[in-house]
Structure formats: structure tokens, C-alpha cells
C-alpha positions as CSV (number, residue, x, y, z in Angstrom):
1,M,61.5,23.4,-46.8
2,K,58.4,22.9,-48.8
3,Y,57.6,19.8,-46.9
4,V,58.5,21.1,-43.5
5,T,55.3,23.0,-42.9
6,P,52.9,20.2,-43.8
7,C,55.0,17.8,-41.7
8,C,54.9,20.1,-38.7
9,L,51.2,20.5,-39.2
10,C,50.6,16.7,-39.3
11,L,52.9,16.2,-36.3
12,S,51.0,18.8,-34.3
13,L,47.7,17.2,-35.2
14,F,49.0,13.8,-34.2
15,L,50.2,15.2,-30.8
16,V,46.9,16.9,-30.2
17,A,45.0,13.7,-31.0
18,C,47.2,11.7,-28.7
19,A,46.8,14.2,-25.9
20,N,42.9,13.8,-26.0
21,E,43.0,10.1,-25.6
22,D,41.3,8.9,-22.3
23,T,44.1,7.3,-20.4
24,S,42.2,6.8,-17.2
25,E,41.7,3.3,-16.0
26,T,38.4,1.7,-15.2
27,V,38.2,0.8,-11.6
28,V,36.0,-2.1,-10.6
29,V,34.7,-2.2,-7.1
30,K,33.8,-5.6,-5.9
31,K,31.3,-6.0,-3.0
32,P,32.7,-7.9,-0.1
33,I,31.4,-11.4,0.0
34,T,29.1,-12.0,2.9
35,D,27.4,-15.0,4.2
36,P,23.9,-15.5,2.8
37,V,21.0,-14.7,5.1
38,T,19.4,-17.8,6.5
39,D,15.9,-18.6,7.8
40,E,17.3,-18.9,11.3
41,D,18.8,-15.4,10.9
42,V,15.5,-13.9,9.9
43,S,13.6,-15.8,12.7
44,R,16.2,-14.7,15.3
45,E,16.1,-11.0,14.3
46,F,12.3,-11.0,14.0
47,G,12.1,-12.5,17.5
48,E,14.4,-9.8,18.9
49,A,12.4,-7.1,17.2
50,Y,9.1,-8.5,18.5
51,D,10.4,-8.8,22.0
52,T,11.7,-5.2,22.0
53,T,8.3,-4.0,20.6
54,E,6.4,-5.9,23.2
55,K,8.6,-4.5,26.1
56,F,8.2,-1.0,24.7
57,T,4.4,-1.4,24.5
58,Q,4.2,-2.7,28.0
59,Q,6.4,0.1,29.3
60,K,4.1,2.7,27.7
61,H,1.0,0.9,29.1
62,D,2.5,0.9,32.6
63,E,3.5,4.6,32.4
64,Y,0.0,5.6,31.2
65,A,-1.7,3.5,33.9
66,A,0.6,5.0,36.7
67,K,0.0,8.5,35.5
68,L,-3.8,8.1,35.4
69,D,-3.8,6.3,38.8
70,E,-1.9,9.3,40.3
71,Q,-4.4,11.7,38.7
72,L,-7.3,9.7,40.0
73,E,-5.9,9.8,43.6
74,E,-5.5,13.6,43.3
75,L,-9.0,14.0,42.1
76,N,-10.4,11.8,44.9
77,A,-8.7,14.2,47.4
78,K,-10.3,17.2,45.6
79,I,-13.7,15.5,45.6
80,D,-13.4,14.9,49.4
81,K,-12.6,18.6,49.9
82,L,-15.4,19.6,47.6
83,Q,-17.8,17.4,49.6
84,E,-16.8,19.2,52.8
85,K,-17.3,22.5,51.2
86,G,-20.8,21.6,50.1
87,S,-21.9,20.4,53.6
88,D,-22.8,24.0,54.6
89,L,-25.4,24.3,51.8
90,K,-29.1,24.5,52.8
91,D,-32.4,23.1,51.4
92,D,-32.7,23.0,47.5
93,A,-29.1,23.8,47.0
94,K,-28.1,20.9,49.3
95,V,-30.3,18.5,47.4
96,K,-28.9,19.6,44.0
97,W,-25.4,19.4,45.4
98,N,-25.8,15.9,46.7
99,E,-27.1,14.8,43.3
100,Q,-24.1,16.3,41.6
101,M,-21.7,14.7,44.1
102,D,-23.4,11.3,43.6
103,E,-23.0,11.7,39.8
104,L,-19.4,12.7,40.2
105,K,-18.7,9.6,42.3
106,V,-20.4,7.4,39.8
107,Q,-18.2,8.8,37.1
108,R,-15.2,8.4,39.3
109,D,-16.1,4.7,39.9
110,H,-16.5,4.3,36.1
111,V,-13.0,5.7,35.5
112,S,-11.7,3.3,38.2
113,E,-13.3,0.3,36.6
114,K,-12.0,1.4,33.2
115,L,-8.5,1.7,34.7
116,E,-8.7,-1.7,36.2
117,E,-9.9,-3.1,32.9
118,F,-7.0,-1.3,31.2
119,N,-4.5,-2.8,33.6
120,N,-5.8,-6.3,33.0
121,A,-5.9,-5.9,29.2
122,S,-3.4,-7.5,26.8
123,A,-0.9,-5.3,24.9
124,D,-3.0,-5.8,21.8
125,A,-6.2,-4.5,23.3
126,W,-5.0,-1.6,25.4
127,E,-5.0,1.0,22.7
128,G,-8.8,0.9,22.3
129,L,-9.3,0.8,26.0
130,K,-7.0,3.8,26.4
131,Q,-9.4,5.9,24.2
132,D,-12.4,4.8,26.3
133,L,-10.4,5.7,29.5
134,D,-9.4,9.1,28.1
135,T,-13.0,9.9,27.3
136,A,-14.2,8.7,30.8
137,W,-11.5,10.8,32.4
138,E,-12.3,13.9,30.4
139,N,-16.0,13.5,31.4
140,L,-15.0,13.1,35.1
141,E,-12.8,16.2,35.0
142,N,-15.6,18.3,33.3
143,S,-18.1,17.1,35.9
144,F,-15.7,18.0,38.7
145,D,-15.0,21.4,37.3
146,N,-18.8,22.1,36.9
147,A,-19.5,21.0,40.5
148,E,-16.6,23.1,41.8
149,N,-17.9,26.2,40.0
150,E,-21.4,25.7,41.3
151,I,-20.3,25.3,44.9
152,D,-18.2,28.4,44.6
153,E,-21.3,30.3,43.4
154,E,-23.5,29.0,46.2
155,V,-21.1,29.5,49.0
């Protein structure tokens, strides 16, 4: 009996030590073997990406040009109406009015020229032309608004 307690103690320590052992297995995940990428693969995929980008750029160019062309047609109709409205003015007001209308038409023609230049531009160059066209359009709209306000005050 004297040896039973130490034996039990040793056996329990042995069992505890065995229970703490890491019995999990290491799992190795292998990547699937794929074919190596070739020069032809890169060239083909780059070509596809370039073509897609070029088509997208052309689409945006065409959408912008169509929108601005439509706005220019609407503004031309408004200018014609404004011209009729100012025909009733007399003397100094008529002279000043004609000068404003002439300036407005010059700006309109400038926008039309810029739009034509934009339509003929390459995809690489149209972004810079777009900024010039936006500025010319904004100036034209401001001139129209000013002329319209003045004719409303005079009439």
C-alpha cells in the first residue's frame, strides 16, 4: 500500500501528459498547377483591354458631343426668339442690343467651331479640347443670360 499512492500519482501525471500532446495533423495545401503565362497571353489580354478602353473613350466622346450639339441647337432657338424680342427696341437701346446680339453670335460660332474641332479630334486629344469647349459654352450661356436679362429690363 505504501507504493500504491506514488504509483497512482505517477500514472495520473503520465495520463495528463499524454492528454496534452498535440495529435492534430498538419495539412499541406498544394496550389493547383496552372500553365505559365506566356508573352502571347499578355499581348492578347493587353490588346483586349486597350480595345475596350478605346471603345469606352469613343463612346464618352460621342455622348458628350451629342449632348452639347443638342444644347447648342436649343440655344440657337432661344437666340432667335431673343432677336425677335429685341426688334421692338428704339434708338440707343437698339444699337446696344444689336452689339450684344452680334457678340452673342460670335460666341455661338466659337462654340460651334470648338465642337467641330472636338468631333474631329483623336481620342488622346479630346480631353483637353473638352475643357476648352466647356469654357466656351459657359461664356456663351452667361452672355445669353445677360442679354436676356437686359432685354427684359428694356421691354
